N, C-alpha and C positions, 0 to 999 in steps of 0.2 A: 439403336442406331442412330448416329447423329445426322441431321440433315444436311444434305449438301455434300457427305462423304462419299466417296466412291465405295461400291460394294463388290468385294471379290468372293467367289465361290470357291474354297480349297479342295484339293484332292490329295489322295495319301502321299502321292511322290513329293508333293511339297512340303508337307508337315514332316516327313521323314526325313528331309534335309535339315531341318531344325535341330534334329536330336541323335543323328548318326553321323559318323565320320565324315569330313567333307568329300563331297563329289561335285559333279557337273553342275553349274548353276546355282550353287550353294548362296552365294552373294545376293542373288534376285530373291531368294526364298527368305533370307535373313532380314531384308529390307521390308517385305511384307509384314514379318513378325514385329519388327521395331515399330514400322508405321502405326501398326494396330494397337500395340501395348502405348502409343504415345497418342491415340486417339485421332490419328490422321485420316485412317480409312476403317471401314467395317468389314469384318470376315463373317462368312456364313460356311457351315460345314454339313455336308450330307449326314444323314443319321447313322449310315454304315461306316464311316471315315475312320474310327479307331479301330473297328475290327478288321477293315481291309488293311490299314497299315500294319497292325500286329500279325496278321497273317502273313503278310511280305516278310517282315522280320522274322516270324518264326521258322518261314523256309530257308530264309538266307543265312540270318545270325541269331540262331535260337538262344545264344548266351545272353544276349541283350533284350530279350523280350520283355522281362518284368520291368526293367528300368525304363524301357521306351513307352510302354503302357503308362507308367505313373507319370511322365515327363508329359505325354500327349494329354493325359486328363488333367493335369495342372494347367497347362498351356490354352486348351479348347474349353475348359469349363465354362468360360464367359461367352463364348460364340454361339449365336443362335443356330438351332438345328435347322435344315430345310423345310422339316415337317412343321415347325413352330410359327410358320409364316401364313 
């Protein structure tokens, strides 16, 4: 984490906006993703975030489950987990 950066803790509904068809507030969620990739902010995720997100996708859009899981793992791999602090 960079000193002076704002730290945001993500939840499943935000990261699902990154990988699923557009829905409400997707622009705000994408700004967080872009700012993180550019090093402008720091992100932290709860340990269970990917499981929670995949559970939601499995119930609502099961055909997207594998692709969502892969995308989230790629995006969130560099985010520290809450339990790591």
